[in-house]
N, C-alpha and C positions, 0 to 999 in steps of 0.2 A: 612490788607492794600491792596488796589486795585492793580492789576498787573501793571498798568501804573505807579503808584506812586512808587512801589517797584523797577521797572526797571529804572526809572529816578534817584532814589537815588543810585542805583547800578552803573549806568553809571557815575554819578558824582564822586563816590568814585574811580572807575577805572581810570577816567581821571585825577583826582588829583594825584594818585599814579604814573601814567604813566608820567605826566609832571614833576614830581620830578626828573626824570632822573636816579634814582638808584633802580628802582623796580625790583624784581624777581617774579617768580611765587608764592612764599610764601606771597608776599606783598598783593596780591589781594584776599587771602583766606578769610579774615574776611568779605569782601563785598559779596563774593559768598555765604558764610554761611548765612548771613543776608537775601539775596535774596531768597534762597531756603526755609528757614523757614517762610519767609513772604508769599510766594506763597503756601506753604503746609498747613499753618494754625496751630492751637493749637495741641499740642501732638506730633509733628514731630520735630526731631532734626537732624541737619547735623553735624555729629561727625568728627572732624578733629584732629586725635591723632598722633603726630609725631612718637611716638614709634611704632605704628602700621605701619605707612608709611615706616619707616626704614626697617621693616621686610617684606615688600612686599605688603602691603594693598594699595588700591586706596586712593586718597587724601581725599575723603569724603565718609562716610557711612551714608546713610539716614535711620533713624530708627523711628518707632512709638513704643514707649516703648522699648521693646527688640527685636521687629520683624523688620528685615531689609526690606526696601522698594526698595532700589536701591543704585547705586554707581556712583561717579563722579571722573574722572581722569582729572586733570587740568595741563596744560602746560603754559609756559610764553606767554604773548601777542606776537603774530606774528610768533610763532612756526608753521610750516606747518603741519597741522593735517593729510594730506594725507599720509605723510611719517610715522608719528607716528602710524597711523592706521595699517600699515604693520609690525610694530615692534613686537618682541617676547612678550613684556609685554602686549600690547593690544590684541594680538592674544590669550594669556593666559586668560586675563580678559574676553574677548568676549566668550571664550569657557566655562568659569566656572560661570560667573556672568550673570544672566538672564536679568537684567535691568541696563543699563550702559549708562552714558553720558561722552563723551570726549569733552573737551573744551580748548580753549586758552583764556577764559574769554570773548571773543567777538563772536567767532564762536562756535556753539554747534552741536554735532552729537550724536544722540540717537540710541542705539542698543537694540533691544528686542530679547531675545533668540539667541543672536549672530549675528542677521541680522540688517543692517542699515535701520532704519525706517524713520527718519526725519533729515533734516539738516536745520539750521537757523542761521543767522548772524546779529549782530548789526554792525553799521557803524565802519569803521577803523579810527584811529586818523588822523587828517590832519597834515599839515606841522608844525603847531604851537602846536601840541599835543592835540588839542581839538577834542572831539567826538560829532558830531552833532546828534540831536535827529531825528529819523525816525519812525513815527508812525507804518507804515506797518511792518518794520523790528522788532520793539519791540513786535508787536502783534504776529508775527511768533515765536519769541523766547519764549514768554509767553505761547503760545499754546504748543510748544514742551516740555517745562518744566512741564506744567500742566499734559500733557499726561504721561510724565515720572513718575511723582509723583503718578499718579492714575493708573499706568500700571497694567493690569491683565495678568500675565504670563500665557502662554498656559498650561493647565492641562496635566500632564504626565500620560497617561493612558496605555501605552504599556511598558513592561519590558525593551525593547531595548532602548527606549527614556530615561527612568529613569536611567538605568544603565550607559548610556553614559554621562548624565549630572552629575551623582554622581561621575563618574571617573574624570571628569574635575575639579570638586570641590576638590576631593581627591588630585589631582596634586597640586592644589593651596595650600591646607592645608599642604601637605608634604613640600613644599618649605618654608612656614611660620614657620614650626616647626624647620627646619634646621637653618633658619636665627635666630630664637629666641634662639635656643640652643647655637649658636655661640656668642650671645651678652649678655646672662643672667648671666654668671659667674659660677664658679664651684659649688657654693652652691645653685644654682637655683633648682626649683622643677623638671624641665625637666632632669637635671643632676642626681638628686636622683632617678627618675624613670628609667632612662637609666642604671644606675649602678645596680638597682634592677633586671632588666631583664637580665643583663649580669651575675650577681651573681647566679641567681636561674635557668635561663632557657637557654640562649644562650651565652656562654662565649666569642665567637668570634664576637658578635654583633657589627656592626659599627654604627656610628652616622647616616649615610645615611639609613641603614637598620632599625634603630630605628625609624627614622622619617617616613619611609614607613609603618612600622608596626603600628605606632601610628595613621597615617592618615587612614589606612584601618580599624583599630579598631573603630575609630570614625564613619566612614561611615557605617560599618555594624552593629555597636551597635545601632546607630540611626535608621537604617533601620529595625532591628529586633524589636526595641521598637515601631516603627510606625506600624508594622504589628499587634500589640496588642492594639493600641491606636486610638481614634477618631481623625479626622483632627483638630477639633476645640480645640484650646488651646495647640496644640502640639508644644513644644519648646525643646531646648537643656536641659534646667533645669528640665523639667518634664520627660525626656526620661528614666532616670535610674529606676524610679518607674514603667515604662511600660515594662521593659525587663522581659522576662519570668522567673518565679521562678525556672524553670528547670536548670538554669545556675546561681547559686549564685555567682560564681567568677566573671562573666562578669558584674553582677549588682554592685558589690563592685568596680570593676576596673573602670567601666564607671562613677560611681559617683565620683571617684577620678580624672579621667582625663578629664571629660567633664562637671563636675558640676560647681557650682558658683565660684570656685577658678581657673577655667581655665584661662590661660594667655590671657589677652585682645588682645595681638598681634595676637592671633590665634582664639580667640572666635568669632570674627566677621564673619569669613569664616564658622565656624561650625554653627553659627546661620543661615547663608544663606542656608546651607545644611538642617537644620531642617525646614526652611521655604519651601524649595523645596519639602521635604517629606510631609509636612503638606498639600501642594497643590496637591500632587499626588493622583490619583484615585486608592487607595489601593485595593478597592473592585475588580476593573477590573484586577489589577495586580495579586492579590491572586487567582482570578478565573483562570487566565492563568497558575498559578503554579499548579493548579489542572488538567490541560490538559496534563498530562504526556503521552508521546508517547513511543513506543517500543525502540526508538533509543536515546531519549534525555530526560534528567531530567531538567525540566524548571528552578528549583531553581539554579542548578549548571550552566545551560546555562546563567542565569542572571549573575552569578559570573564570568563566562568566558567572557561574553560580557563586563562586568566592567573591567576585567583585560586587555582585548584586547585594550580598549580605554585608560586605566590608564597607562599601561607600558607593551607593547607587548614583549619586551625583557625579562622582569622579568617573565612574564607568561611562556616563553619558558625555561628560566634558572631554574625556580623552578620545572619544570616538572609538572605543574598544568594541567594535561591532564585528562579530565573526562573519567573514565573507561567506555567503551561502555556497555550498558545494556546486550547484548548477552554474553559478557565475564563475567560480574558479575553474570548473571543468571546461566551460566554453572557452575561456581565455587560454588555458593550457593546451587544449586540443587545437585551437586556432594557431597558436605559435608553432606547434608541432607540424601542422599542415603547411604553414607558410615556409618553414625551414626546408621542407621537402620540395614544395612547388616553386618558390621564388629563389632559392639558393642551391637547389639541386642536391640537398643532403638527404639521401634516402632514409636514413635512420632518424631523421628529425631531431628531437631533443636528446636522443640516445647517441647521436653522432660522437664518436670518440677520436676523430682525426685531429691532427695538429698542423700548425703552420709555423713558419719562422717569423719572429716578431722582435722588433726593436723596442726597448724600453729604457728607462733611466734608472740607474742604480744609485742609491743614496748611501754613502758611507760617512758615518759621523765619528769624529775624533773628539774625545773629551779632554780639555785642558784644565789647568788649575783655575783659571778665571773665566774661560768661555769655551764653548764647543764650536767646532767647524765641521761643515758637511761638504764632502766632495761628490759631485754628480758626474757619473760617467755613463756613456751609452753602451748597452749590452744587447746582444742578439741571442735568442734562444728559441727552442721549440716550445710551443704552448698550445693548449687546446683551442680549437676554433670556436666551439659553441660554449662560451662562458656565460653563465646565467646569474642574474642578480635580482633580488627583491630588496629595494632600498628602504622599505618600511615594513619589515617582515612580520612584525607583531608576534603572534604565536606560531608562525611558520606554516600557515595554511597553504600558501602557494607552493612553497618548496616541497611540502609533503605531497601535493598533487603531482608535481614534476617527477618526484621519485617514483610514485605509483605509475605514472605514464611510461616512464623508462622501463620500469620493472615488467610491464606487459610484454616487452620485446624479448624477455628471457623465459617466456612460457616454454616448458620442455627443455630448457637449457639452464636450469637453476645452478648447476655446478659451476658455471662460469660467472655467476653473479658476484660472489665475494671478491674475486680478483678485479672485476669491472668496477665495483664500488671503490676499492682502494686506489686503483690506477686511473680511472676515468670519470668517476662521479664526484667524490669528495674534493678533488683538486679544482673543480670548475663550477661548483654550486655554492652560491654566496647569499647571505642575508645580512642586512644592517638593521639594528633596532636600538632605539634611544632609551627605552624604559626597561628597568632591571627585571621586573616580574615577567612580562611577556618574553623577554630574552631568555630567561631561565626556562619558561614553559616551552619555547620553541626548541631549545636544546633537548629537553626531556622528550618532547613529542617526536622529533626527528630521530633521536637515538633509539627510542622504543620501536619506531617503524622499521628502521634499518636492522635492528636486532631480530625483529619478528620476521623480516624478509630473508633472514639467513646470514646476515653479515656479523662477523665477530669483531668487536671493538677491542681486541686484545692489544693491538698496537697503540702507539701514542698519536695516531692520526686524529686531528681535531675536526669537528664540524666547522664549516666556514660561515657560521653565524657570529657576527661581531657586535659588541656593544659600542656604538658610535653614532654620531649625528651625520646623516647623509648630506645635510645641507651646509656643512662646514668644510672649508678647504682642507685638502690632504696636506699635512706637513709634519715634520719631525718634532717630537717633544722629548727632551732628554734632560738629565741632571736634576730629576725631581726626587722628592722623598719617596721611600719604598712604596707606600700605598698609592701615591699619585703615579709612580712609575708603572705599576701594574695596570692602572687605567690607561696610561699613555701607551704602553706596549700593545694593549688591545686595540686602541684607536689607530696606532701606526700600522698594525696588521691590516686594518680596514683601509687605511690610506693607500696601501699598495694596490688594493683592488680598485679604488677610485681613480688612482693616478696612472698605474702602469699596466693593468691587465686589460686586454682587448675584449671587454664585455660585449657580447653580441646580442643578448636578450635581457631586457629589463622589464619586469612584470610585477604586478601586485595591486594593492589597494591602499594608496597613500592617505594620510589623515586629512580631514577637512577642518580647517580652523581659520575663520575669517580674521581673527586677531592673532596673527602669527607672532611667535616669539623668536622666530628664526630670521634675524635681521643683520646677520654678519655681512661684512664687506664683500666677501667672495660671492655669496649667492645673490646679493643685491646687484653686484656688477653683472652677473649672468642675466638677472631679470631685466636689465636695461634693454635687452633684445626685444622684450615685449612692450616697450614703452617708447617707441620711435616717433609716433605721430605727435604733432604739436599739441593736439588736444590732450594727450595723456601726459604731457609735461606740466599741465596746470596742477596746482595744489589740490589734493584729494580726489582728482579725477581717476586715478589708477588704484583706488582703494581695494577693489575686489581682486586685483592682480596680486595682492599680498597674501591671499589665502595659501595655506601650506600645500594644498593639492596642486596648485599652479606652480609652486616652486619645485615640487617633486617632478612634475612634468618637464620643467625646464632643466632640472638636473639630469633626468633620464635622456632628454634630447641631447644635451651636451655630452653625456657619456657615450651615446651611440655615435655622435659626430667624431669623438676622439678615435673611436675604432674605425670609422669610415663606412660601416655597414651594420645592419642589424634590425632588431624588432623591439619596439616599445609597446607594451600592452598593459593598460591600466583600466581599472574601474574607478570612476571618480564622480564627483559632483558634475552634473551636466550643464552647469551655467555657462561654461566657456563656449558652448556650441553656437549661441546666438546673442549673448550679452555684448552690447556695443563696446564695452570697455576692453574686451578680449580680441578686438580686430587685429591688432599687431601680433598677438600671440598666434592667432589662426594663420596669418600670413607667414610668420616665421616657421610654423610647423609645415606649411605647404612648401616652403622653400627648402626645408631641411630634409624632408622625406619624399619618397616617390609615390607611394600609395598610402591613403588614409582610409581606414574603415571605422565608421562610427555607428554603433548600435545603441540608440537612445532607449533606455529602459524606463524612462519617465517615472511615474509614481511620486510626483511632486505635490504633496498635500498642502504645502504652503501656497501653491498656485491653484489648488483644488483641481488638479488635472483629471480629466475623464477620458475614457476611450472614445474614438471617433463616433461610435454608435451610441454614445451617451452612457455606456455601462461603466462599472467601477474600474478604477485604475489604481492598483496598489503598488507599493514600493517593495523591491526585493530585499531591502534591509528594513530594520525597525527604526527608520529615521524619516523626517519630513522632507528632506531635500531630495529632489529627483536625481537619478544617476545615469551614467552612460558608460559603455565599454568603448574605449578608444584603442585601436591597433594601428600603429604607424610603422611602415616598412621603408627602410633605406637600403637600396641595392649597393653592391660593392662599388666603391668609389675611392678616390684618394682621400685618406683621412685628414682631418684637421691637424691632429697631433696625437701620437707619433705615427710615422709611416710604417705599415707592415712590409716586411721583406718577402717577396714571393719566392718560393723555392719548393723543393721536393717535400711532399706531405707524407706523413706516416700513413699506416694502413687505414684505408677508408676515408682519407681526407681528400677533398677536392682542392685544387690549386686556387688561390685567391686571385681571381681574375674578374675584371668588370664584366657584368652581364647586361644585355639589353633589357629594356623594360618589357615586362611580361604583361599581357592583357588578361584580366580575370575572365574566366569562362562564364557562361550563363549559369545562374544559380537556381536551386530549387528550394522547396520548403520555406514558404514565406514566414517571416518572423512575427507579423502582426496582421490585424484585420484592415489596416489602412490600404486603400487601393493604390497600386503602383502605376507608373507610367502615365502621368497626366497628359502626356502628349505635347502637341505644339503649344508654345507659349509658357513653358515652365522652365525652371532652372535645373531640370533633371533630365537624365536619359535612363531609360529602362535597361535592365540587365541584358536584354537581347541586343542592344546597340553598343555594348561595351567594346566590341572588337573594332569598331570604326572610330572610336574616340581618340583624340590626341590630347596629351597633357596641355594645360593652358600655359601660355607664356605669362610672365609677370606683367601686370597692368601698369600703365603709366603712373598711377597713384602711389605705387610701391616699387620704385626702381630697385633692381638688383645691384649689389655692390659691383664696383668696377672689375671687369674681367670675369664676371660670373655669368655664364650663359645658360645655366640650368633652368629647365622649365619647372613650373610649379607642379605639385603633386596632383594626382587624380584623387578625388574624394568620393567615397561610396558611403551611402547612408541607409539605415534601416530603423524602423520604429517597432517597439514591442509594448503593446498596451494590454491591459486586462488584470485579472486577479493575480495574486502571487503564485498560486498553483499553476495557472496558465503559463506564466512567464518561466517558472521553473521547468515545466515540461518542455517548453520550446527551447530553452537553453540546453537542457539535457540532450535534446535530439540533434543539436546542431554544432557547427563551428563556422569559422569564417568561410570555409570552403563550400558550404551548402546553404548559407544564408542568402536569401534573395535581396540583392542590393539594388539601390537606385543610385545612379551616378549623378553627382551634383556638379554645377559649374560655379563655384563661389566667385563673386565679382567684387571688385574694388568699390568702395573702400572697406566694406564690412567683412567680406569673405566668410559669409555665414555657413556653418556646417549643418544646416537644416534645409528641408525641402520648401520651396516657395514657388509661387506663380510669378515667373520672371516678367511677363507682360504687365501684370497687375502691379508688381513692384516698381517697374519703370514708370508706370502711370502715377503711382503714389509719390515717387521721388521727384517727379516733375514739380510737385508743390514746394512751398517754402517751409523749412523747419522753424518752429517757434524760437529756437535758439538764434537763428539768423534774423528773424523778424524783429526781435527785441535786442539787437546786438549792441546798441550804444551803451547800455549799462552792463554789458558782459553777460555771461551765462546766467540763466535763471538762478536766483539765490535760494538756498534751502530755507525752509521756515525756521523760526527761532526755536532754540532748544534751551529751556530754562534750567535743565538738569535737576530741578527740585520743584515740581509743579505744586506740591502741597504748600510750599511757601510762596511761590511766585504767581500762582494763578488763583484768582478770587472771583466770587460770584458778584460782588459789587465793588465800586470804587472805595467805599467806606471800609470794607473788609480788607482790601489791599493795603490801605493806610494803616489799619490796626495791626496787621502782621508785621510791617516794618517797625512800628512802634514797639511791639512786643520783643522783636529781635534787639532793638536798641536798649531795651530795659534789662536785658540779661547781663550778667557779669562774667560768665565763663562760657567757653565754647560748648562744653558738655551740657550746660543748661539750655543753650540754644538748640542743640541737637535733640534734646529731650522734648522741646516744643514742636520742632518741625523735622521732617526727614530731609536734611540738607545734603547737598551733593559732596563729593569727595574733595579733599583738600588740594588735589592737584589742579582743580578747576575753580575753586572758590575758597577765599580766605576769610575766616571769621573776623580777624582783627582789622583787615583792610575794609571789609564791609561796614563794620561799626564806625570806623574812622571817616570813611567817605560819605556815609549816609547821615552823619551827625549834623551836617549843615542844614538839613531840611529841604534842600532844593528838590529832592525827589518828589515832594508833594505836588509839584507842578508837572510831574511826568507820569501820573496815573492815567493809563490809556486803555482803550478797549482792544481786545485781541480776539481774533477768530480762532476759537479753540477746537471746535468740531463743526461740521456743516450746519449753518444756521444757528450756531451756538456761540454767542459773543460773551466773553468773560472780561476780566480786568487784570492788568499787571502794572508794574512800575517799570518804566522804560529806563532802567539803569542796570549796568552789567553786574552790580552787586545783588541784584534781584533776579532779573531775567538774564542769565549768564551769557549765552551766545545769541546776540541780537540780530546778526546779519544786517548791519547798518547800511551796507551798500544799497540794499533794496528798501529796507523798511524805514529808514530815516525819511524817505519820501512819502510816508503815510502819516507819521506822527504829527498831529495837529494840522494836517494839510489835506486838501481835497484831492483824492486820487482814487483810482481803481486799478486793479491788476488782474493777471491771470495766474491762478495756482494750477500746477500741472505735475505730472510724474514723468520722469524720463523712461522708466520701465514700470510695467504694471501687470498684475495678474488679472486677466480679463475673463475668468471663467463665467462670470455673469454678463459679459459684454463690457465694452469700453464705457467708462463713466468717470474718467479721471481728469476732469477739467472743471474749474470753479472760479467764478468771478469773486474777488475779494475787495473790500473797501477799507480794511484795517490791517494792522500787522497780523501775522498769522502764525500759528504754532506749526511745527514741522510734521505733526501727526494730524493735521486738520482733515486729511483725506484718507489716512491709512494708519492703523495702530501699530503694525510691526512688519510691513513689507515695503521697504524702500522709503525714500525721503521725498516729501513734497517740496517743490521749488516754486518761486514766485517771480514774475517779471512785472514791474509797475508800468502803467501807461505813461505817467508823467515823471520827469526828473526835475528836481528843484535845485537851484544853486545852493551852495553851502550856507551862505548868509541867510537865505530864506529858511532853510531847514533849521538853522540855529535860532532865529528870532521869531519864526512862526508867521512871517509875512505871507499871506495866502493869495497874493495878487496873481491872477492867471497870466498876466503878461510876463511874469518872471520865470515861468516854467517852460520846458521844452519836451516834445514828445520823444518817448523812448522807442522810436521806430527807425529801422535802418533806412537810410536814403535810397539804397538800391531796391529795397522792397517797396517803398513808397512809389518810386518811379515805375516799377513793374506793375503795381496795382493801377496806377494812373494810366499807363499805356493800355492795360487790359480793358479797363472800364471806359476809357475815353474822357475821364474827368478826374480832377483832384478830389480827394475825400478828406474829411476832417479826421483827426486821430480817433475821436469818439466813434465815428462811423466805421473806421477801419477796424477798431477793436470789436465793434458789434458784428461786423461781417465775419470776422474770424470766429467769434463765439458761436454764431449761428451755425456755421459750417461744422464746428466741432460737436455741436449738439444734434446734428442731423443723424437720425438713426441709420439711414442708409449709408452714410459715410462711415459710421462706426462698424457696421457689418461688413462693408466692402473692404475696408482696410484693417480689419481686426488683427490679422496676422502680423502686421507691421507696427500697429499702435502699441503693442506690448513691449517693443524692443528699444524705442528711442522716443525723444520728444516728437509730438505730432507734427505732421506737415499739412499745410493749408494750400489747396489748389485755388487758383485765381479764375474768375469767370469774365468773359467778355460781354455777357448779357446784362445790359443795364437794368432791365426790369427785374431780373433775378437778384442782381446785386441790391437793388432798393428793397426788395422783399426780405432778403436776408438781413439787411441792416436794421429794418424795422423789428423783425423778430429778435435779433440779437440785442437790441437796445432794451426791449421788454424783458428778456431773459436776465440781462445783467441787473436791471432794477429789481427783479424778483429775487435774485440770488444774493444780492447785497442788502436785501430787506429794506429797500427804498420805497416799496409799494405796499400799501395796505389793500388787501382784497376783501370782497364780501366773503364771509366765512361759508364754507361748504360742509362744516361739521358742527355738531352740537355737543354739549356737555350737560345732559339732562337731569342728572341726579345729584342732589346736594349731599355733602358728607365731609370727611376729614381732609380730602384733597391730597392725602399722603400717597406718594408713589411707593407701592409695596411690591407688586409683581406686574411687569408689563407683558401683555399678550394680545394677540390679534385673534378675533373670532369672526367667522363669516356672518353674513347678514342674518338677522333674526327679527321677528315682529317687535315693534316698539313695546317696551315694558312700562309698567306703572310703578313708580316708587315715590319716595319722598321728593316733592318738588314736581314740577310739570316739565315735559320735554319742551325745549325752546323751539320757537317757530323755525321750521326749516332744518332742525337738527336731527330729525329721525330718519331722514332718507336723503339720497343723493339728489341734488337739484337736476331737473330734467335737461337744462342747458348743458351742464357739465357731462351728464351721462350721454347726451347726444354726441358731444364732441369726442368723448372717449371711445364711443362705439365706432366712430369714423377712423380712429387711429389704427393703422395696419399692424402696429407692434404691441398693442395692448390686447392680450387675449380676452375674448368676449366674456369668459367666466370671471375675469378680474375687474369688471366694471361695476357690478352691484356693490352697494355699500356694506361695510362691516363695522365692527366695533373694536376700538383699542382700549382695553381694560387697564386701569392703573392700580386697582385694588379689588376687593371682593364685591364692592357695590358700585363703583364709579367707572365711567368709561366715556370716551369720545365716540360719538355716533356719526355715521355717514362717511366713513373713510373707505374708499374703494381699495380692493386688493392691490391694484396697480400702483396706487399712491403709497400704500404701506410697503410694497416691495421695491420702491424706487431707491436706487443706490447712487451715491456720489462717492467714488473711490471704493474703499472697503467697507463703508458704513451704509446700513439701511437707515436712511435719515430719520424717518418718522419714529423708528424704534430707538435709535441711538440717543436722540435728544432726551427722551423720557428715561431710558435706562441709566443715563448719567445722573439722573436726579432721584435715584432710588433712596428712600429714607427721608427725602425732603418733602415739605408741604408746598404744593403749587399755589402761588398767589394769583390774584385776578389777572395781573399782567402776564404771568407765566401761561395761564390758560389761553389768553388772547393770542400770545405769541405762538403757541403750538397750533392754534387754529389757523393762524396766518401761514405757518410752515406748510400745513397740509393743503391749504389753498394754493400756495405758491408751487408746490409739487404737482398738484392737479393741473394748474395752468401751464406748467412746463411740459407736461405730457401733451396737452392740446397744441402748444406752440411747436413742439417737435413734429407732430403730425402735419402741421401747416408748412414747416420747413421742407419736409420731404415732398409734399404735394407741389410746392413751388419749384423744387429741383426737377421733379418729374415733368412738370409742365414746360420747363425750359429745355427738355431733351434728355434729362437724366445724366447718368455718369458715363464717362468722365465729363466734368464740367467743361462747357465750351466757352 
């Protein structure tokens, strides 16, 4: 039909429907379908499928056969398309659908590759509903639709363009799958596949995660198929046959989820993806994949680009961070060198020799009602150097291993294909839990082997398996077909976990503090790291639950099963010195013979700097510092099963126990930190390694009965500096040429870091605060309200009004609209309303230390302040008390300042916003009846001081001390700048230790200073102000900033007396302080808005920190947008005065200690 005739017929149909007066956008769809098919000609169909539309598809999908040509999204006549164009729906369509028309049936907007190309409109209905014919307008619409139907989408020839467009389609597919899942019913195919993944692979899988996994699998399955297929005729239906045979599981899976039975509500979008790939210039893209640089793997970069566009938060949450090639290269070269040096395997990773090995064979017989498995012991030849990456991701480490081995075939390329088939593929393994990285790893490794000259014409598969490394290996049989495919893949991996004598475990396991891997098998293995009584306490072993720790334990266990081998990971470096990991470090020392730790630092959370004060950057794009750990276990009797020694094949050495080898002296230092601290350290320089003997197990950690093995030797190196410096150092080295310092980790901590042993012994002679305040148990964490917006208030009246507003609500959704309330697993709306209804909470409105010197108000009820830590804080509510707030571990980049006296209940973030949890020990403990009835009689309370500590202090000073004086002495010592500097390295790792003095005069001086400090920090003392607030104004805190001293200004109002300059008495005291830089004594201004400021604030006072907060800044910043009252102004002036007085007292404390003979205290 000619375009004019088609458009006239179309307008007539639209006019008829419009004039009927009851038309909707659906009414006009038949006319639109007829118009498009008439203009397109034979073979083209405009598909309008309501089920697809309900799940998120555009109104029309224009197809030629099964190939999508374009899409039309239609709105009702008269709907403003300019507004629709900005909607989330259209932005999503424009981002993912390359050829799209938006119309209200009269106006047409055509978008090509997301950009608006043409706009054309037919006349609008007149007052009588008639639509007049306009030849020119009709011609423009016909031209627009003709170009739309014949559109030639730009060819995607760069990886970035293709990855970005794939990501947009993946977002669309993910949404379609979620919608289809919710509408298909419990017996639908998607539900069956979802349950299969949950049963076999990821028990905690959510529907959202399933939809994401499904979408990514479709994308990367099609992409991998397209890498092997010509563009002509490439479709979703043909893709499964094009997938490489190296991945039989993906071929089966893809045929199931993307084949002819794919839900039509999803298939249209997958067809669009296939069309995108069919039009991509794969030759150019694959050529780019071959342009590997020293810093970047282009295949992984493609995946990272995809993830960044697909879901940046997911990329970050999953820790899908490409391991930089210098890090991978260092680890792979080190493993290669250690295989040669420590195991006598001259070919290193390329070693092709075999040994006889006993393993267990599992034969399963399927009966009508149940299956039975017979286990028999078999003995066979197997490769000695079996290699596993248990968290292989996109295959970066295995790729590097292949490249390292390939180097040995220089000039001998003809032997390479046979070697790969016979001696590489049978012993190179990777485990991966996520579908998309799994598919990428297969594609990447397959491409590399093909590029290296290996022909995958055989059915030999790559040994990369979809499985969870942290689940026990066991058989799964008798499952539905789809589930059985997953189970077969998992069982193939189980054989590697259980039966193969893996000798090398390497990689970069994921870091996840909130691990979802909590199966019984891995938790039982983790018990090895939780032997100490301290780690048996609730919540004490939290950081041991991080996934990277579980992967280290898994790898350790796997090497123990073999009896010998090498574990080489790059991980979070927290396990090196965190006290929670002491049993882990001891276990590793007991299991291995040599341990090499290269700390790469870069911990921006702790604001790490190089020893010379320079920048220290992370080798990854993450905040957490990292370290390379290489653990070597020499040939010993395995835990299970036992290898059978016998004749080895060509090139294989017999498996015989070898004596410990001593690492030779090393060259090429890794860092600028000076080595060899000499006498009085816990280290030995590399030159002394030849004389060192492995340390026996200390009495604190006895070895199991019958086990006489000495503990491992531990070698340590640091690498600080910029990322470029670290990359260059790693590129140039391996374990064989790194300059190591040998450590002598001592019980009970077994730290894997360098320390001054004499200074440590001196420090540990003091009393830990945990032991000082032992009667009430370990220091209790500060309270966690879980919803500060509701639970924390500026005044007691506001606290009461919030509860009243909650009680006045009638539904939970209404309450959550008023406040950001916490999740239902911690707080229940119905219970809160029921239990607060009696009004008794009105008697429980109490002050709370929210931040340093910042007292707010809360309601002391678990329905408001959810986690109250009553063991400690019930001793404060309505009762006279004081306590110490402290940190067990602290980032001390600005120096140690993580101690604070408190007189109220305290928030868990009172000293730190996001690094660790503050804990509190009260000085006084009150009996239950006193706490319940508020009887504040001092005779009813007892001191929370350990009798052994009290006795030791009495013996040291020669006289008994009151609890208040004891606390004051402790507080003064902890505020001594010289104490904080001298023991800085130890204060960041555990609760502080307090030394005792025998000097009565010093004790008295410290008690006096400590009492004053406690009074200052609990705001019990009002000081003469040292700052002024000279200019009248709004008092609104708009922007807080500090400015150095300037001449007094003249503004509205007069400067208050003494407010324009630092008092001479304070300045004199600050000038005497050895730790206040002289340039930080002069007064400055703290501005709160463009006109108003506090004057007379020294830089040293402004910079003073308690924990992670700059106190004078934090108090004001938390009031941004608020108007300061007279009381607020006075309080802030008292804060600055207290901080200034603290600096003076600290100088006096140090002077008193120096006068008594200095450190260590006598």
